[in-house]
GUZA-561659 format. One line per 5 residues: number of its first residue (from 0); their letters; for each residue y, z, x of C-alpha. Coordinates in nm, 2 decimals. Example, Ala and Ser with C-alpha at 12.3 -4.5 7.8 and 13.67 -1.06 7.14 Angstrom:
<atoms>
0	AS	-0.45,0.78,1.23  -0.11,0.71,1.37
</atoms>
This chain:
<atoms>
0	XXXXX	0.00,0.00,0.00  0.34,-0.10,0.14  0.61,0.16,0.22  0.82,0.28,-0.07  0.56,0.16,-0.32
5	XXXXX	0.45,0.50,-0.46  0.69,0.74,-0.64  0.66,1.00,-0.35  0.73,0.74,-0.08  1.03,0.61,-0.28
10	XXXXX	1.20,0.95,-0.27  1.11,1.00,0.09  1.27,0.66,0.16  1.58,0.77,-0.04  1.60,1.09,0.17
15	XXXXX	1.60,0.87,0.49  1.86,0.62,0.36  2.09,0.90,0.23  2.07,1.09,0.56  2.18,0.77,0.74
20	XXXXX	2.47,0.72,0.50  2.57,1.09,0.54  2.60,1.05,0.92  2.81,0.74,0.87  3.06,0.90,0.63
25	XXXXX	3.06,1.22,0.83  3.15,1.03,1.15  3.47,0.91,0.99  3.60,1.26,0.97  3.40,1.47,1.22
30	XXXXX	3.63,1.38,1.52  3.95,1.48,1.33  3.94,1.85,1.43  3.82,1.76,1.78  4.12,1.54,1.85
35	XXXXX	4.33,1.80,2.04  4.03,1.88,2.27  3.96,1.51,2.33  4.33,1.44,2.41  4.34,1.72,2.66
40	XXXXX	4.01,1.63,2.84  4.07,1.26,2.86  4.45,1.26,2.90  4.51,1.06,2.59  4.87,0.97,2.51
45	XXXXX	4.98,1.09,2.17  5.01,0.74,2.04  4.66,0.64,2.14  4.49,0.95,2.02  4.49,0.83,1.65
50	XXXXX	4.28,0.53,1.76  3.98,0.76,1.81  3.97,0.76,1.43  4.13,0.43,1.36  3.89,0.22,1.58
55	XXXXX	3.60,0.34,1.37  3.77,0.27,1.04  3.89,-0.08,1.16  3.54,-0.20,1.26  3.37,-0.03,0.97
60	XXXXX	3.59,-0.18,0.71  3.62,-0.52,0.88  3.25,-0.60,0.92  3.11,-0.46,0.59  3.09,-0.79,0.41
65	XXXXX	2.93,-0.96,0.70  2.68,-0.67,0.74  2.58,-0.69,0.37  2.52,-1.06,0.39  2.32,-1.03,0.71
70	XXXXX	2.10,-0.78,0.54  2.03,-1.02,0.25  1.95,-1.31,0.48  1.78,-1.15,0.78  1.60,-0.86,0.62
75	XXXXX	1.75,-0.53,0.50  1.51,-0.30,0.69  1.55,-0.50,1.00  1.93,-0.48,0.99  1.92,-0.11,0.90
80	XXXXX	1.72,-0.04,1.21  1.94,-0.26,1.43  2.25,-0.08,1.30  2.09,0.26,1.37  2.02,0.15,1.73
85	XXXXX	2.37,0.02,1.78  2.52,0.34,1.63  2.31,0.56,1.85  2.40,0.38,2.17  2.77,0.39,2.09
90	XXXXX	2.75,0.76,2.00  2.59,0.84,2.34  2.85,0.62,2.52  3.13,0.80,2.33  3.01,1.14,2.43
95	XXXXX	2.99,1.04,2.79  3.34,0.88,2.79  3.55,0.93,3.09  3.87,0.76,2.97  4.06,0.68,2.65
100	XXXXX	3.97,0.31,2.66  3.60,0.39,2.71  3.60,0.63,2.40  3.80,0.38,2.18  3.55,0.10,2.26
105	XXXXX	3.26,0.33,2.19  3.41,0.43,1.85  3.47,0.06,1.77  3.10,-0.02,1.83  3.01,0.29,1.62
110	XXXXX	3.21,0.14,1.34  3.03,-0.19,1.38  2.69,-0.02,1.36  2.80,0.17,1.05  2.91,-0.16,0.89
115	XXXXX	2.55,-0.29,0.94  2.38,0.03,0.83  2.57,0.12,0.51  2.53,-0.20,0.30  2.17,-0.24,0.42
120	XXXXX	2.09,0.11,0.32  2.26,0.08,-0.02  2.09,-0.25,-0.09  1.75,-0.10,-0.01  1.82,0.18,-0.26
125	XXXXX	1.92,-0.09,-0.52  1.61,-0.30,-0.47  1.37,0.00,-0.44  1.47,0.18,-0.75  1.44,0.01,-1.09
130	XXXXX	1.77,-0.04,-1.28  1.83,0.24,-1.53  1.75,0.61,-1.51  1.55,0.59,-1.19  1.83,0.41,-1.01
135	XXXXX	2.10,0.63,-1.16  1.91,0.94,-1.02  1.88,0.78,-0.68  2.25,0.68,-0.67  2.33,1.04,-0.78
140	XXXXX	2.16,1.16,-0.46  2.33,0.89,-0.27  2.67,0.98,-0.41  2.62,1.35,-0.34  2.55,1.31,0.03
145	XXXXX	2.80,1.03,0.08  3.07,1.21,-0.11  3.02,1.54,0.07  3.00,1.37,0.41  3.38,1.37,0.46
150	XXXXX	3.41,1.75,0.39  3.09,1.83,0.59  3.24,1.63,0.88  3.54,1.86,0.90  3.31,2.17,0.89
155	XXXXX	3.06,2.04,1.15  3.33,1.90,1.37  3.50,2.24,1.38  3.17,2.42,1.46  3.06,2.18,1.74
160	XXXXX	3.41,2.16,1.90  3.44,2.54,1.90  3.09,2.62,2.02  2.96,2.32,2.22  3.25,2.10,2.31
165	XXXXX	3.40,1.78,2.16  3.13,1.56,2.32  2.87,1.70,2.07  3.05,1.56,1.77  2.92,1.23,1.91
170	XXXXX	2.60,1.34,2.08  2.47,1.49,1.75  2.43,1.14,1.61  2.18,1.03,1.87  1.87,1.24,1.77
175	XXXXX	1.94,1.19,1.40  1.96,0.81,1.42  1.67,0.79,1.66  1.44,0.98,1.41  1.57,0.76,1.13
180	XXXXX	1.49,0.44,1.32  1.14,0.57,1.40  1.07,0.66,1.03  1.22,0.34,0.88  0.92,0.11,0.93
185	XXXXX	0.69,0.38,0.79  0.90,0.45,0.48  1.10,0.14,0.40  0.96,-0.20,0.27  1.12,-0.51,0.42
190	XXXXX	1.31,-0.73,0.17  1.54,-1.03,0.20  1.68,-1.31,-0.01  1.38,-1.55,-0.01  1.55,-1.80,-0.24
195	XXXXX	1.80,-1.92,0.02  1.75,-2.10,0.35  1.86,-1.89,0.64  2.16,-2.09,0.72  2.47,-1.89,0.82
200	XXXXX	2.82,-1.95,0.70  3.00,-1.92,1.04  3.34,-2.03,0.91  3.32,-1.79,0.62  3.20,-1.50,0.84
205	XXXXX	3.48,-1.55,1.10  3.76,-1.58,0.84  3.66,-1.29,0.62  3.58,-1.05,0.91  3.90,-1.14,1.10
210	XXXXX	4.10,-1.12,0.78  3.97,-0.78,0.68  3.99,-0.64,1.04  4.34,-0.76,1.09  4.44,-0.62,0.75
215	XXXXX	4.30,-0.28,0.82  4.46,-0.28,1.16  4.80,-0.36,1.01  4.76,-0.07,0.76  4.64,0.20,1.00
220	XXXXX	4.91,0.11,1.26  5.19,0.06,1.01  5.32,0.41,1.05  5.36,0.37,1.42  5.49,0.01,1.42
225	XXXXX	5.70,0.05,1.10  5.63,-0.09,0.76  5.89,-0.36,0.79  5.84,-0.44,1.15  5.75,-0.79,1.28
230	XXXXX	5.40,-0.66,1.38  5.31,-0.52,1.03  5.46,-0.81,0.83  5.32,-1.07,1.07  4.97,-0.92,1.08
235	XXXXX	4.97,-0.87,0.70  5.06,-1.24,0.65  4.79,-1.35,0.90  4.54,-1.13,0.72  4.63,-1.28,0.38
240	XXXXX	4.62,-1.63,0.52  4.27,-1.58,0.67  4.14,-1.43,0.34  4.29,-1.73,0.15  4.11,-1.96,0.39
245	XXXXX	3.79,-1.77,0.33  3.82,-1.83,-0.04  3.87,-2.20,0.01  3.58,-2.22,0.25  3.35,-2.04,0.01
250	XXXXX	3.45,-2.23,-0.30  3.48,-2.58,-0.17  3.35,-2.63,0.19  3.04,-2.42,0.27  2.70,-2.53,0.14
255	XXXXX	2.56,-2.18,0.21  2.85,-1.95,0.14  2.86,-1.60,0.29  2.99,-1.47,-0.05  2.87,-1.68,-0.35
260	XXXXX	3.17,-1.64,-0.58  2.93,-1.66,-0.88  2.87,-1.29,-0.83  3.22,-1.22,-0.96  3.13,-1.35,-1.30
265	XXXXX	2.99,-1.00,-1.36  3.28,-0.82,-1.53  3.17,-0.47,-1.44  3.12,-0.57,-1.08  3.48,-0.71,-1.07
270	XXXXX	3.63,-0.40,-1.24  3.43,-0.15,-1.04  3.54,-0.30,-0.71  3.91,-0.29,-0.81  3.87,0.07,-0.93
275	XXXXX	3.69,0.16,-0.61  4.00,0.05,-0.42  4.20,0.30,-0.61  3.94,0.58,-0.56  3.96,0.52,-0.19
280	XXXXX	4.34,0.52,-0.20  4.35,0.86,-0.38  4.06,1.05,-0.22  4.03,0.95,0.15  4.38,1.07,0.22
285	XXXXX	4.31,1.40,0.03  4.09,1.53,0.31  4.35,1.44,0.57  4.64,1.61,0.40  4.44,1.92,0.31
290	XXXXX	4.34,1.96,0.68  4.70,1.93,0.79  4.82,2.18,0.53  4.56,2.44,0.63  4.62,2.40,1.01
295	XXXXX	5.00,2.33,1.02  5.12,2.54,0.74  4.86,2.82,0.68  4.79,2.84,1.06  4.41,2.80,1.03
300	XXXXX	4.20,2.72,1.34  3.97,2.41,1.35  3.67,2.63,1.27  3.83,2.81,0.98  3.95,2.48,0.84
305	XXXXX	3.60,2.35,0.86  3.45,2.64,0.67  3.73,2.61,0.41  3.57,2.28,0.30  3.24,2.43,0.22
310	XXXXX	3.30,2.50,-0.15  3.44,2.15,-0.19  3.14,1.99,-0.03  2.90,2.19,-0.25  3.08,2.10,-0.57
315	XXXXX	3.06,1.73,-0.48  2.68,1.76,-0.45  2.66,1.94,-0.79  2.89,1.70,-0.97  2.72,1.39,-0.82
320	XXXXX	2.39,1.52,-0.95  2.54,1.57,-1.29  2.69,1.22,-1.28  2.35,1.05,-1.26  2.25,1.23,-1.58
325	XXXXX	2.58,1.16,-1.75  2.57,0.79,-1.68  2.22,0.77,-1.83  2.34,0.94,-2.15  2.69,0.79,-2.21
330	XXXXX	2.71,0.50,-1.95  2.90,0.46,-1.63  3.23,0.36,-1.78  3.31,0.69,-1.96  3.17,0.89,-1.66
335	XXXXX	3.40,0.70,-1.42  3.71,0.75,-1.64  3.63,1.12,-1.67  3.59,1.15,-1.30  3.92,0.98,-1.22
340	XXXXX	4.10,1.21,-1.47  3.95,1.51,-1.28  4.07,1.36,-0.95  4.42,1.31,-1.09  4.43,1.66,-1.23
345	XXXXX	4.31,1.81,-0.90  4.57,1.61,-0.69  4.84,1.70,-0.94  4.76,2.07,-0.90  4.76,2.02,-0.52
350	XXXXX	5.12,1.88,-0.55  5.22,2.24,-0.62  5.11,2.38,-0.28  5.35,2.64,-0.16  5.51,2.75,0.17
355	XXXXX	5.60,3.00,0.28  5.35,3.24,0.13  5.08,2.99,0.05  4.72,3.10,0.05  4.38,2.93,0.05
360	XXXXX	4.28,3.10,-0.27  4.60,3.04,-0.46  4.68,2.69,-0.33  4.37,2.51,-0.21  4.04,2.64,-0.35
365	XXXXX	4.07,2.57,-0.72  4.24,2.23,-0.71  3.99,2.12,-0.44  3.70,2.21,-0.68  3.86,2.01,-0.96
370	XXXXX	3.90,1.71,-0.73  3.54,1.75,-0.60  3.41,1.73,-0.96  3.60,1.41,-1.00  3.49,1.27,-0.67
375	XXXXX	3.12,1.32,-0.75  3.15,1.17,-1.10  3.36,0.87,-1.00  3.18,0.79,-0.67  2.84,0.77,-0.84
380	XXXXX	2.95,0.59,-1.16  3.16,0.33,-0.97  2.86,0.25,-0.75  2.63,0.21,-1.05  2.89,-0.02,-1.22
385	XXXXX	2.92,-0.23,-0.90  2.55,-0.30,-0.88  2.46,-0.32,-1.25  2.32,-0.66,-1.34  2.31,-0.80,-0.99
390	XXXXX	2.00,-0.99,-0.88  1.78,-0.84,-0.60  1.88,-1.12,-0.36  2.25,-1.01,-0.41  2.19,-0.65,-0.33
395	XXXXX	2.33,-0.66,0.02  2.64,-0.86,-0.09  2.71,-0.62,-0.38  2.67,-0.32,-0.15  2.90,-0.47,0.11
400	XXXXX	3.16,-0.54,-0.16  3.17,-0.19,-0.30  3.17,-0.04,0.05  3.45,-0.27,0.16  3.66,-0.19,-0.15
405	XXXXX	3.63,0.19,-0.08  3.70,0.16,0.29  4.00,-0.08,0.26  4.13,0.14,-0.02  4.10,0.45,0.21
410	XXXXX	4.28,0.28,0.49  4.56,0.16,0.26  4.59,0.50,0.08  4.60,0.69,0.41  4.87,0.46,0.55
415	XXXXX	5.09,0.48,0.24  5.06,0.85,0.18  5.10,0.96,0.54  5.41,0.75,0.57  5.55,0.89,0.24
420	XXXXX	5.47,1.25,0.36  5.63,1.20,0.70  5.94,1.04,0.55  5.98,1.32,0.30  5.94,1.58,0.58
425	XXXXX	6.21,1.40,0.78  6.45,1.39,0.49  6.40,1.77,0.42  6.47,1.86,0.78  6.78,1.63,0.78
430	XXXXX	6.91,1.81,0.47  6.92,2.13,0.68  6.59,2.30,0.62  6.51,2.51,0.93  6.15,2.62,0.84
435	XXXXX	5.91,2.34,0.95  5.64,2.48,0.72  5.86,2.42,0.42  5.95,2.07,0.53  5.58,1.98,0.60
440	XXXXX	5.47,2.12,0.26  5.73,1.92,0.07  5.59,1.61,0.24  5.24,1.71,0.15  5.34,1.77,-0.21
445	XXXXX	5.48,1.42,-0.24  5.17,1.27,-0.09  4.94,1.46,-0.34  5.16,1.35,-0.63  5.14,0.98,-0.54
450	XXXXX	4.76,1.02,-0.49  4.73,1.16,-0.84  4.92,0.85,-0.96  4.66,0.63,-0.78  4.38,0.81,-0.96
455	XXXXX	4.55,0.79,-1.30  4.60,0.41,-1.25  4.24,0.39,-1.16  4.14,0.55,-1.49  4.35,0.31,-1.69
460	XXXXX	4.20,0.01,-1.50  3.85,0.14,-1.55  3.92,0.15,-1.93  4.06,-0.20,-1.93  3.86,-0.40,-1.67
465	XXXXX	3.50,-0.26,-1.69  3.28,-0.38,-1.97  3.20,-0.11,-2.24  2.91,-0.33,-2.35  2.76,-0.33,-2.00
470	XXXXX	2.80,0.05,-1.98  2.64,0.11,-2.32  2.35,-0.13,-2.26  2.28,0.03,-1.92  2.27,0.38,-2.08
475	XXXXX	2.05,0.26,-2.37  1.81,0.08,-2.14  1.79,0.37,-1.90  1.70,0.60,-2.19  1.42,0.36,-2.29
480	XXXXX	1.31,0.32,-1.93  1.39,-0.05,-1.92  1.61,-0.26,-1.69  1.94,-0.38,-1.84  2.03,-0.74,-1.89
485	XXX	2.40,-0.78,-1.83  2.60,-1.08,-1.95  2.84,-1.25,-1.72
</atoms>
């Protein structure tokens, strides 16, 4: 019997895939609290230190679509293992880094490995578990570990930096990915798109990857270069031009397109990807701003900041589990809207954080729990919506699309909100405020408020753009134990 063919082996396969995704999401945030130690040991300039995080984001977001299509064409298990190997080697190289350039290159390669692993892993989940209640449960587990990875990264990063040294925030990946690569052939069945010849759309791959990578770079460096600078505007225009060229190539030139645009005929897939962009914009920056508030205003150490995220991470796990059951009962659309409203409420509450006199219990704990409930509900339901009705041979493409939407949304949201927060802080100081904690907090308040607006807009778009019929039919079919047939 092949791997993942029995019920027990299916759930073991899910545990393996979810663990790999957890490491990928965790690695986007685990280095944040280690940045001061990294900067001191490797003599980083202040301007370049942010690229320890940005290099990973840039390559992860830029190569996701390519990674998803490679999984469909070359084999999902094969690309999953290849990505794990690349990620492990890059993690080892990063931990051994002796200069800032060395570490930034290692983090870039880590991001490339993550862009190969993530869509391959999600597409294996999609093809392994039957559409309906079984898949909803599996994606609930997936959402729990992926959603809590950002919070766990801050916690684990603080512990490793404090007790073992910053190198171990990278070294810790090596044994985990090595074990995952060893287990993959034993637990995962190989699958690929057997209906297409294995021709590769080079022009499409180059234009979309370059367009996404340049766009993400323009966003993450916009605060340093200036939003109206020649660099930001020029790179933004180049990114849009490359993406427009990609659309033309896929629609009219390529015989074997990297992204067959027929997939966008699925209304719920289109709507889910647009909403995922808003989810990324509102939530990715939340972790960043909370960390700054705890350390810069409340004076928490890196380790104490990490432990402060524990309730949030646990609540995400609980709410993601509830989301899989809720989508089966009422559908993914109502669950998604409810989740986004929770996120908006949590961020709106966060916009009232106080200084001086702020406290973790009074200003952080309860709004973070509210936002965590929303994150679990929305992350799981938007993923279900994005893969509902897709064909097995489109699993990697659909997975790459939803991951890309979330990552690009995260980069865009972080760039916008950090810029708004910084400008508000500067304005408050210019008005005569002498307490830096007060000025910083007013900037954070504004960022949280705009983040709440992103989430609220996401809820409205979910109501308008996602098919209620698809959602109802998915829930009804899941309750009957049948796959759902979704109309284009």
